[in-house]
N, C-alpha and C positions, 0 to 999 in steps of 0.2 A: 140609603144610597149615600153618602156623604162618605163615610168608614169607608165602602165600597171605592170609590173614587181617588180615592188617600192612598187605598193598597196599592187598587193596580199604577198609581204614579210612581209608588213605593214601587214594584215591583221592576215596575218598567227604567227605570234610573239602574236595578239590579244588575239589570239586562243589559243595559246601555253601558254601566260600567265594566260587565268579565267583558263582553266586545270587544270596550276600548283598551283592556289590556291585553287580550290575545290581540288585538291588532299591534298592539305598539310591541308585544314581545317577540309579533312577526318581523316588523321594520325593525327589529335592536338583533337579528341573526348574522353570524359573522362569518360562519362557515357555509361555503357554498363550494356545490360539487354533483356530478351526477353522481348515475348509482355505481357506474366502472367508471376511473381513470386509464390514466396510458396503458395501454397493448390491453388491456381487460383489465388491469388489476382493481381489486376490490375499494375499495374505502376501508380505511383498521383505523383498528376500537380507538384509538387517539381521536381518531377527524384531523389527523395533520395528514396535508399532500405532499409536503417538502420536509424530510426526516433525517436530521442528522443525528446518526448513531456514535455514540461516548462508548467505551472502553474503559473503565476505571477504579483503582484498586482505593480501599480506606487504607489498609495498615500494611499492602503486602502478600498478607491471608485469606484477605476477602474484598469483595470486588461488585460489582453490576455492570448493569448496558442502562446508560440512560436516555430517551431519546428529545430532543430539541426540534424548535421548531425552527426551520434553517429560510423561511418565506421572512415571518417576523422577528428574527432573533430572539423567543422568546424562550424558558423552559419550562414554562405554565399555557394553559390557556387563555384563551382571550380576555373570558371571565374572570379571570384567578378564581375559581371555584377547586382547581383542580392543578395543584403545582409542580407536579413533576410527572412524567411518563417512563413508565419501565419497562422491558424487558423479561414480562414475567418468567420464572421458573430457572431465572439462571444467576447460577452462585459461583463464579470462577474466581478465584483470587487474584489474579494478574491479566485481564484481559487485555493484553498488549497487541495482538495481530487479530481484524479481523478482515476477512475474506470476502470481497461482499461481490453479490449475483443478483443486484435487480432483476434481469428477466426474469428469472428465476423467483422471484421476489423471497429470495432469502442467502442465507450468509451462514460461516463459520466463522468461529472467535476459539483463539488458540489464546488458552491460558499460561503463560511462561512458568508460575509459579509449580505447579502441578501437570504440566504437559499436556492437559484434557481436550481437546477441538473437539465445541461443542453449536450444535447447530440450529438458526435460529431464521424462523417464521417469519416473513414482514409481513404479510397480511393478517394474521390471527397476533403478530407480537407478543410472541410466546417463545420459548427455546424446550425444544423436546431431548436434549440431555446432550449428554458426551456419544460422541461416533467413532470416535477412536481415542487412542492415547498415547505419548509418548516419549510419558517422561518428565519427572521436574527438571524445571529449567530449560525445557528446549526451545533451542535458539532461531527454530523456521518449521515453518508446514504449509502444504498444498492442499487441494481442491480440487474434483472438476465439477464442474458445472452442476451438474446430474446429482451430485449427490454418489454416483458407484466408485469409487475408488480416492483412497487420499494418501498422505505421506507427511514425514516429517522424520527431524533431524533432533538426534541427541549427542550432543556430543562428549559430555562424561562417561556414557556408556558406550562412544563407538556405534553405535546404530543408527541405519535406515530404519524406520516402519514401512511396512503397506501395507494400509487396509481395505479390501475391498469385497465389494457384493455385487450377485448375479452371476452366471456361469462364464459369461463371455468373459469377467475379468479375472478370473481365479478367486473366487467368494472365501474369505479368510485375512486374518491380520499374520505378517511374517517380518520378522524383525532379522535385518540383514547387517551384516557385519562390517563397519565400515570407519576404523580409526577414526577419531577428531573433522567425523561429518558435521558442517556447521549450517549449511545450505540447501536445501531441496528449492524445486522447479519443477511444475508441469504445466504444460501448454492446456488450452480453452480446449481442445479437441481430443483428451485425455491420451492421447498417445506418446508422447514423450515425457519422459523422471530423468530428472536430473539428480545429478548430490555433487557440491561440490564437497573439496576437504582445506579444511587449513593450513596454511604454511607446504602445499600441496602445488605442483605443476601439472595435475592429470586432473582429466576432468572425468565423472563416472555416470554412468546411468544404468538402469533399473529393465531390464526385461522379464518378459513373460514365460516360460517354458513352454510350448503345447504336450498336451497330452501324449500326443504320440512318442514326442522326443523324452519319456520320462523312461529313466535316468539318466540321461545325457546330459553334461555337464560342459558348457560352452568354453570353447580356447580362453584362457586368461582370464577366466573366472574369477571376484576376490571370495565372493561368500555365496551359496546358494542356501536356501529353505527352502519345505524343510529339506533337510540333506539327503534321507534316505530317497525322499520322491520329490524334487523338488518342482517349484510353481513360479517364484523368482527367484531372479539372478543377479550381483553387481557385477558388472565388467569398464573396465575403462575404454575410452573414446578417443582412438587415435585421430591425430591433431597438435596444433601448436599452442600452448598457454602458457602463460606466465600468474602462479596466485588468481584461477579464474574465483570469481568473489559473486557473481548472479549470470543470470539469462535473458535475456529480453523476445520474445517472439514475437514477429511480423506480424500485418491485421490478414494477410493469406494465407496465412500458417504455414508458409513455406520456409522460413528463413528464421532459423535462431540466435541470437549474439551474442556469447559467449561474452563476459567484461572481464577483462583480465586488468587485475588492480594491480599487477605492478609493484614498484615503488613501495608505493601506500602500507602496502601486506607487506613489505618482505621481498618484496620483487626485483625483477632487472627493469622492464619496461611494461609501462601501461600500455595498453590495449585492444582491440576486439577481435574477433574470431567468428566466422561469419562462415555457419553447419549447415547442410540441409538437413530441414528435414526428416522426408524421408528415408532416410542413411541412417537413423538413428529411433525410429522408431520401437513401442517396447515390443511388437512383434518379429522385429526386423534384429533375427537369431546369428551371431559373428559366427563364421566360417575358421578366421585362422585368429590367432589373437591378436586384438588391437592393436598392441606397442611392439608385434615385431616388426622387422624390417618389410616392407611390402606388401604392410598391410593397404586394406580400402582406408581412403580419407574421407568423411564424411562432407572436407571442408570444401566450401562450393569457391569457385575460378570467380575472382572478381578483377577490373580492370586498374587494380593499384592492388600493394600485397596485400595476400592477409595469412595472419593479422593486421590491421589496420591501426598503427602506428598513433596512443592519443597520448601527444604530451601533456596536454592538460591536466592526465589521472582519469581513473570513469571507475564508479564502485554502482550506480545507477544508471537507468537508461528509460527515457521516453522516444515516442515517434510519431509524425502528425499523416507519415505515408511517403510526404516528401523529403525527412529530413528524419538522424538520428539525432536528437539531441544526450548529450552525458555530461553527468557530472564526477568529481574526484577533486581528489589532490591533487599535486605536485611542489617538489622544491625549488622549484626555476623560478625567475620574477620576469614580468611580462617587462621587454623591450620595447624603444620610441616607433619600433616599427609595427607593433599588435602581437609580435612571436613572442613563444618564450626562449628566455638564455638559456645557451649551454652551459653554464657555472652551478650547481647545485649553488642555492643559501649559506653563508658560513653558517649561522646558529644553529641551521639542520631542521629546520621550521616549519612543516604542511601549508599552504596552503589553497583556498579552496579556487576551480574554475570550474566552466559551463563550456559543453564545445557543438559542435553541431556538424554531422556526418551528412551530406548532398548524399541519397539515396541510388540517384542513377549513376552518377563521378565516380562518387566515392571520395568524393576530395573533402578534405579537414578543414573545416573552419580555425582562424584563429581564435585563442579561448578569450573570454571573458573573467575576469574577477567575480566568486562570488564570494558564500558563508564558508568559512573554514570548516574544519570537522568532519567525519566520516559521514557522509552521501545517501542518503534509504531512502527519500522521496523524492521523484518529482513528476509533478503530474502538470498537466498542459488546463487551462482553462479559456475564460471569453476575453473581449481584447488584447488576441492574438498573446497570450502570456504565455510563463510559462512559469512554474513554483518549485524550487530549489531546497526539500530539509536536509540538516543535518545535525548532527550531536557532537558534543565535548568541541562548539566551538572556541572554548577561552583555551584551547590549551595551543591556536595555530599563530600565527606569524599576524592577522589583525590585533590578537591583541598585543602582541609584544609592541606592535606600531604605534598602540594608544589610536587605531582606527574600529570602525563600528564593528564588531566581532558577533552579530545575534545569527540566529541560524537559520534565520527562510531569507528569501532572496525571493524579487521578484523578478524576469530575463522576460524583454520585449523580444519578438520573433519575429519582429518583420523584416519583409526579404531584404533587408537593409545590409541585413547581420544582427547581432548579438549586443543586448544591449541591457546591463542588470544595476539593479538598489540593495542594497541589504534592507532588512525589512525589519518594523522599525527604523526611523533613517535620525538614529542618533549618533553622537561623539558622547567617549566616556568624558568626562567630566563638565561637559561644554549645558549652555542654557536650556538646548530641547534634551525630555527625560520621556521617558518611556510612557503612553498613555492611560495606560491600566498596569503597572506592578502586579507584579504578581504578589505570593503572600508573604513572603521573605524581602520584600521593600528595596527590593536591588532595582533602583530607576535607571539605569541603563542596559540590563543584558536581561532579557526572559528566562535562559537557558536551552537545555535541548529542546528539537524539536523532535515528536516523535510518533506525529499523524498529520495528514493533510485531503481534504476532501473537497470537491471543486461543485457548488449548488451553480447545475447547469443552468446558463440563460437568466441567470438574477445576477453576475456579476460580484458576485463573492466567493471565498474562499476559507472553511472553518479550519482549522487549525488546533493539535493539540501541541500544546508549545511551554514547557518549560514545566509542567503539569496540569494547567488551567486551558482553559477552551478563549482563542481569540476567534476573529475573523476581521477579513479584511476583501478590502474593495478592491475589483480584478483590474479597472482602471487607473486607479494611481498609484493603489499600493497603504492610502492610508486605513486605519484600521477603526472598524466598526464600535460603538459601544457597548463592550460585553458584561455590561452591570446581571442582565438579566439573561445568559448564559453562563456562567460562571458555574462551577458544578461542585457537590459535597466532595472530596476524596484528589486523588493525582488521577487527572487525564491522560491516558494512554495513545490512542488511538480515536479515528473519526471515520467514517463513512459514510456518503448520500445513499440513503437507502431508496430513495426513487428516482435514480438516473437513470436514463433514457437511453442507456445499454452499459452490457459488462464492462466496455472499456473504458468509460469513463473516470475510473478510480484506478 
């Protein structure tokens, strides 16, 4: 009986220990979520709900896609049992452009080294492989959110490639000749396909020839493919342009703003040309040569001149619905009255400016000084802020004058006007240095900014800055400790996979 009592006590103790361990384990659960998240999104395999996707390269020929926890600012799980999370099945060499569609829980990544565009499934955190190929060193690509049409530019080959699936968009891959093409743009509705050519004042668009019109060629066409039975053609767009370098589509889908780079790209005058989207859709076939005298113009009628002059320069745009924000460079200096002067600087160096255009009156604000360099990123974020990113900032007026010449600017967009601060806030040779220098050890300059994303409602932005990941608080521009979000390799682009809408990035 005594032995039975001891045995019973032993068994009871073991059961108590098991229950205790189970309860303790439950008490240590860190990730909490319901079965489905925002918009019915399933919990991903990583278990991370605020994911930042990073495109990186190891040596220029091999690279990958890594996932960071944008809420906790770590690259591993909180238990330190998984050291990093990756998109499986992806192997691009230089994934430098992420086309982010969180509403569709998908994205597409362009690898510049081989020109491949790969599809990424956000729910499964996998890649299904290449969906289109644009040739090596492809500088630009665009995709429709539903994945029915892709387009890309190959500047070296002088080709615009359109790859489509489905009967309504002309299934197949078509390579259209357009010498020196380097930029393509597509609206979210997949109804406007634009192409821009380096050192040119002409804007081009892609049109789809109805089967009933084959083999008719549209007036003024540059190329049609296939030549014997054309499906897609390149035609010029009537209007006034000065080195068009990009396009920004309004939220309502009715207007596209063509960004005329002007002097920064070897032209005459920086400006924005507003076009009516319905006049340049892919199914709108021109009846006359768009460049002929008297040809119908898609330019909108505005209460001001169209194109709208932008003295501060423009290469990138963003809008909150009330104002169109622009960033670019100019050869002119700010005067005491807040406006730009009329005489170019004697040293011939450009400097960066941000400008706002009121979308009711189309009045243009005085510009504010921002980072120098070629501006390719402009992003709205929490705390009424706008973030501008550029590359090659050490070649401008700021560096020549011994000012902070880093490539990221935090811009306050309060109703009273714009104000800006280059981030991080350091002065070359000063006491304050960069909080988290990159591997080159430079204490005052991070390098070019090639990617930025907004972690919505968490008051932070993530960047690919000088080839490494740096994150910043939107409230004051201070940098978040990046010890646990740095990656192995050179970071090229970032995207917030779990944004609420496609328009967030």
